[in-house]
TORBAVEX-582073 format. One record per residue (C-alpha): y, x, z; residue number from 1. Coordinates in steps of 0.1 Angstrom, whole numbers. Example, Ala and Ser with C-alpha at 12.3 -4.5 7.8 and 13.67 -1.06 7.14 Angstrom:
BEGIN
+-------+-------+-------+------+
!     v !     u !     w ! resi !
+-------+-------+-------+------+
!   -45 !   123 !    78 !    1 !
!   -11 !   137 !    71 !    2 !
+-------+-------+-------+------+
END
This chain:
BEGIN
+-------+-------+-------+------+
!     v !     u !     w ! resi !
+-------+-------+-------+------+
! -1334 !   145 ! -1283 !    1 !
! -1306 !   137 ! -1259 !    2 !
! -1271 !   148 ! -1269 !    3 !
! -1257 !   159 ! -1236 !    4 !
! -1222 !   171 ! -1233 !    5 !
! -1213 !   208 ! -1228 !    6 !
! -1200 !   199 ! -1193 !    7 !
! -1233 !   183 ! -1183 !    8 !
! -1253 !   212 ! -1198 !    9 !
! -1231 !   237 ! -1178 !   10 !
! -1236 !   217 ! -1146 !   11 !
! -1274 !   216 ! -1152 !   12 !
! -1274 !   254 ! -1157 !   13 !
! -1254 !   259 ! -1125 !   14 !
! -1279 !   237 ! -1106 !   15 !
! -1308 !   256 ! -1120 !   16 !
! -1293 !   289 ! -1109 !   17 !
! -1285 !   274 ! -1074 !   18 !
! -1322 !   265 ! -1071 !   19 !
! -1331 !   301 ! -1079 !   20 !
! -1305 !   311 ! -1052 !   21 !
! -1321 !   286 ! -1028 !   22 !
! -1354 !   305 ! -1032 !   23 !
! -1336 !   337 ! -1022 !   24 !
! -1321 !   320 !  -992 !   25 !
! -1356 !   310 !  -980 !   26 !
! -1371 !   343 !  -988 !   27 !
! -1345 !   359 !  -966 !   28 !
! -1353 !   335 !  -938 !   29 !
! -1390 !   342 !  -943 !   30 !
! -1383 !   380 !  -941 !   31 !
! -1364 !   374 !  -908 !   32 !
! -1393 !   355 !  -893 !   33 !
! -1419 !   380 !  -905 !   34 !
! -1400 !   408 !  -889 !   35 !
! -1400 !   388 !  -856 !   36 !
! -1438 !   383 !  -860 !   37 !
! -1435 !   346 !  -864 !   38 !
! -1460 !   344 !  -892 !   39 !
! -1461 !   306 !  -894 !   40 !
! -1424 !   302 !  -896 !   41 !
! -1423 !   329 !  -922 !   42 !
! -1449 !   311 !  -942 !   43 !
! -1429 !   279 !  -940 !   44 !
! -1399 !   296 !  -956 !   45 !
! -1419 !   315 !  -982 !   46 !
! -1435 !   282 !  -992 !   47 !
! -1400 !   267 !  -993 !   48 !
! -1389 !   295 ! -1016 !   49 !
! -1419 !   287 ! -1040 !   50 !
! -1408 !   250 ! -1040 !   51 !
! -1372 !   260 ! -1049 !   52 !
! -1384 !   282 ! -1078 !   53 !
! -1404 !   252 ! -1090 !   54 !
! -1373 !   231 ! -1089 !   55 !
! -1353 !   257 ! -1108 !   56 !
! -1381 !   259 ! -1135 !   57 !
! -1382 !   221 ! -1137 !   58 !
! -1345 !   222 ! -1147 !   59 !
! -1351 !   252 ! -1170 !   60 !
! -1378 !   233 ! -1189 !   61 !
! -1356 !   201 ! -1191 !   62 !
! -1328 !   221 ! -1206 !   63 !
! -1353 !   237 ! -1231 !   64 !
! -1367 !   202 ! -1239 !   65 !
! -1332 !   191 ! -1249 !   66 !
! -1331 !   220 ! -1274 !   67 !
! -1305 !   238 ! -1253 !   68 !
! -1305 !   272 ! -1237 !   69 !
! -1309 !   278 ! -1200 !   70 !
! -1284 !   305 ! -1189 !   71 !
! -1295 !   327 ! -1160 !   72 !
! -1267 !   341 ! -1139 !   73 !
! -1263 !   364 ! -1109 !   74 !
! -1261 !   350 ! -1075 !   75 !
! -1246 !   357 ! -1041 !   76 !
! -1266 !   376 ! -1015 !   77 !
! -1282 !   352 !  -990 !   78 !
! -1277 !   355 !  -953 !   79 !
! -1303 !   379 !  -940 !   80 !
! -1294 !   378 !  -903 !   81 !
! -1303 !   351 !  -878 !   82 !
! -1302 !   350 !  -840 !   83 !
! -1332 !   327 !  -838 !   84 !
! -1357 !   306 !  -857 !   85 !
! -1336 !   275 !  -847 !   86 !
! -1305 !   291 !  -863 !   87 !
! -1325 !   298 !  -895 !   88 !
! -1336 !   262 !  -897 !   89 !
! -1301 !   249 !  -890 !   90 !
! -1288 !   271 !  -918 !   91 !
! -1316 !   257 !  -940 !   92 !
! -1307 !   221 !  -932 !   93 !
! -1270 !   227 !  -941 !   94 !
! -1282 !   244 !  -973 !   95 !
! -1303 !   214 !  -982 !   96 !
! -1274 !   191 !  -975 !   97 !
! -1253 !   211 ! -1000 !   98 !
! -1282 !   209 ! -1025 !   99 !
! -1281 !   171 ! -1021 !  100 !
! -1243 !   170 ! -1026 !  101 !
! -1247 !   190 ! -1058 !  102 !
! -1274 !   167 ! -1071 !  103 !
! -1252 !   137 ! -1063 !  104 !
! -1223 !   153 ! -1082 !  105 !
! -1246 !   161 ! -1112 !  106 !
! -1260 !   126 ! -1111 !  107 !
! -1224 !   111 ! -1110 !  108 !
! -1215 !   131 ! -1141 !  109 !
! -1247 !   119 ! -1159 !  110 !
! -1238 !    83 ! -1150 !  111 !
! -1202 !    87 ! -1162 !  112 !
! -1215 !   100 ! -1195 !  113 !
! -1242 !    73 ! -1197 !  114 !
! -1268 !   101 ! -1203 !  115 !
! -1298 !    80 ! -1193 !  116 !
! -1325 !   107 ! -1199 !  117 !
! -1307 !   130 ! -1175 !  118 !
! -1301 !   102 ! -1150 !  119 !
! -1338 !    95 ! -1150 !  120 !
! -1346 !   132 ! -1147 !  121 !
! -1323 !   137 ! -1117 !  122 !
! -1337 !   108 ! -1098 !  123 !
! -1368 !   129 ! -1090 !  124 !
! -1346 !   155 ! -1074 !  125 !
! -1326 !   130 ! -1054 !  126 !
! -1358 !   115 ! -1040 !  127 !
! -1370 !   151 ! -1032 !  128 !
! -1338 !   158 ! -1013 !  129 !
! -1344 !   129 !  -990 !  130 !
! -1377 !   145 !  -981 !  131 !
! -1362 !   180 !  -978 !  132 !
! -1335 !   170 !  -954 !  133 !
! -1359 !   149 !  -933 !  134 !
! -1383 !   179 !  -931 !  135 !
! -1356 !   203 !  -919 !  136 !
! -1341 !   178 !  -895 !  137 !
! -1375 !   170 !  -880 !  138 !
! -1383 !   206 !  -874 !  139 !
! -1349 !   213 !  -858 !  140 !
! -1355 !   184 !  -834 !  141 !
! -1389 !   198 !  -825 !  142 !
! -1374 !   233 !  -820 !  143 !
! -1347 !   218 !  -797 !  144 !
! -1372 !   199 !  -777 !  145 !
! -1394 !   229 !  -773 !  146 !
! -1364 !   250 !  -760 !  147 !
! -1380 !   277 !  -738 !  148 !
! -1416 !   265 !  -739 !  149 !
! -1432 !   295 !  -755 !  150 !
! -1466 !   278 !  -758 !  151 !
! -1452 !   249 !  -778 !  152 !
! -1432 !   273 !  -799 !  153 !
! -1463 !   293 !  -808 !  154 !
! -1482 !   261 !  -815 !  155 !
! -1455 !   250 !  -840 !  156 !
! -1456 !   285 !  -855 !  157 !
! -1494 !   282 !  -859 !  158 !
! -1490 !   247 !  -874 !  159 !
! -1466 !   259 !  -900 !  160 !
! -1489 !   288 !  -910 !  161 !
! -1510 !   261 !  -927 !  162 !
! -1482 !   249 !  -950 !  163 !
! -1489 !   253 !  -987 !  164 !
! -1471 !   243 ! -1019 !  165 !
! -1489 !   224 ! -1046 !  166 !
! -1466 !   216 ! -1075 !  167 !
! -1465 !   179 ! -1081 !  168 !
! -1482 !   166 ! -1112 !  169 !
! -1457 !   162 ! -1140 !  170 !
! -1449 !   126 ! -1149 !  171 !
+-------+-------+-------+------+
END
């Protein structure tokens, strides 16, 4: 069993709670899109929320496997108001960039403590963040290219209605 420092445990707990908060951020975006009758975009964000909860629980289980206690804390209210689907995706992209920064900081701490089990554990999240940022960036670029083409917009909305989340198999 790894002997992680109190500081690293504290940071892992903070990241776990930030992942739960991330789920709330995407639920709020999904609610905005649902109200606007953009069912596909809403589905995208609801699936994203599922993924974030999965990430939080992955950290929860890691902390538990270390024989430590996951500490659940309150969170800020996510933004619930958007001017457009594009604005919601841009907000989501900035949010994912913040998640990446947080995982880098956490990883730097694990490296500085030479906590190899945690370094290995965090690598999965860092790889995942590359995919997350690319996904949001790609959709933002599509939305910008679409501009005022309502047919293309609704085609993208229909495409995103098919998105699902399948938790990856544990290593």
